[in-house]
N, C-alpha and C positions, 0 to 999 in steps of 0.2 A: 621062919619063915611065916609072914605076916600075912592074914587073911582077911579079907574085910566079908559082911555079910552086906549086900543091898534087898533092901525091901523093893519090888520091882513098882508098887504103886505112890508111894506115898514117901515124901520127906518130911523132917520137923523142922519148923522154927520157931526159937524161942525167943517173944520180946519181952521190953524192959519188965512187963507186968507180969512176968512169967509164966502169964496165957502159953496156952502151945498151938498154934494153928499147922493145918494140913493142909500144905502145896501139893496141887493135884500137877501131877507129869506133864509135859509139854514134847510131843515126841518129835524125834532127832531131825534136824532140818527145819522146824517151824520154831516161830516165838509167840508167846502169848502180850497181847494189846488190851486195853481198854479204850473203850470208844465210848461218846457222848459230851454232849454239849453243858456246860454250867448252868444248872439248875434241873436237869433232869438226871435218870439212874442209868447209870455208865453200865454198860454190858463189857462181860470176855467173849474175847474170841483168840482164836489161834490160828496163826497164819502161816503158810510157809516162807521162809526168808528170802527166798525168791522175787518176794514182793516188794522189798526193800530197793530194789531198781528199778520197777517200773515207775512210768513217770505220773501216774497218777499216785502211785501214793507216794512218790516223793514229794506230792504237791500235800496231801496230808503230812505229810513230815514236817512240811515246811510253813504250815498253818500250826501248827504242833509247838513246832520252834517260836513262834510268832506270836502263840497264846502263854506260853509256860516258859520259853528260853530254854538254856541249856541247866538250869539248877535243876529240871525235873528229876525227881530220886522215882526210882520205883519203876514200874511197867510202864511202859510208855503209855498217854494217853491219848489218842486223835478227838479232836476237839469240835467233831461232828456231830449231825442226829445219827441218829444209828438205820434209819431207810437210807441215805447218801449212801453208808459207809456200803452197806449190803449192796449198792446199787455197783459202786467202783470195785466191788470184793466181784462180783458177778461176770463185769464185764475183763476183771484181769485174768479172771477163772477163762470164760471162754476166749482168751486174745492166748493164754497157756495151752490150753487144750485144742486148740487148731495149729499152733507151732510145734507143740512139742508130743503129742498125741497120747499123753499119758495125762492121771491124776498125782495130787500128792494125798492117798487115803489115808485118813487119819490128822491131817492136818486143816480142813477146811470147816469151817463153822464155830459158829457160837461153843461157848467151854461153860 
């Protein structure tokens, strides 16, 4: 029998340079994305996967496709101002809370 010991809070990834980077866990049902325009500091957000089906979020993904193409590697980057993303996030959250009467606690917000 093989038993695998899992660390609940961190995973480690080794880069070519041998440096170890700690990657924060993302709650089940959520994805980490980066938000920010070229020239501004990008911020990391953890969002529920249901966002990806919402028309407002799909518009942001289309902008990312137009900006970066499908060659983008790693974390999805949304090329809009952080304030604009927070506004869209708030609209989606309000709409989802009205329709579903529950929240994905632990998913929302900046990571």
